[in-house]
PLY file of the C-alpha trace (Angstrom):
ply
format ascii 1.0
element vertex 47
property float x
property float y
property float z
element edge 46
property int vertex1
property int vertex2
end_header
-8.88 44.55 39.60
-5.70 45.21 37.73
-5.79 47.41 34.85
-3.48 47.13 31.57
-2.86 48.16 28.12
-4.01 45.68 25.47
-1.53 46.00 22.74
-4.47 44.42 20.26
-7.23 46.28 21.16
-4.89 49.39 21.85
-6.89 50.73 24.77
-6.63 50.27 28.61
-8.51 47.22 30.02
-9.31 45.32 33.44
-7.12 42.54 33.46
-8.80 38.98 33.69
-7.38 36.40 35.53
-4.51 38.32 37.00
-1.89 36.61 38.83
1.49 37.93 40.36
4.71 36.23 38.82
8.22 36.44 39.47
10.10 36.49 35.83
13.61 35.19 35.17
15.15 38.58 35.30
14.03 38.52 38.98
11.03 41.40 38.53
7.71 40.97 39.64
4.92 41.25 36.94
0.91 40.95 36.80
0.04 38.31 33.97
-3.33 38.03 32.68
-5.54 37.95 29.82
-7.47 40.89 27.73
-11.48 40.23 28.58
-12.27 41.37 24.97
-9.75 39.53 22.67
-7.72 37.34 24.72
-4.43 38.65 24.32
-1.68 38.15 27.18
-1.13 41.20 29.09
1.93 41.46 31.12
2.58 44.52 33.37
5.52 45.04 35.75
4.85 45.90 39.41
7.06 47.15 42.33
8.86 44.68 44.27
0 1
1 2
2 3
3 4
4 5
5 6
6 7
7 8
8 9
9 10
10 11
11 12
12 13
13 14
14 15
15 16
16 17
17 18
18 19
19 20
20 21
21 22
22 23
23 24
24 25
25 26
26 27
27 28
28 29
29 30
30 31
31 32
32 33
33 34
34 35
35 36
36 37
37 38
38 39
39 40
40 41
41 42
42 43
43 44
44 45
45 46
């Protein structure tokens, strides 16, 4: 699974329901949720 930084929990967590998306700017990102608090997590990935 992918990991990301949760801004609400202030720690590195495993991203729940991670999906790859292409943003309006053309960059790829991994979008999911924090398993503990449910906050949206976005992590940029290589193209």
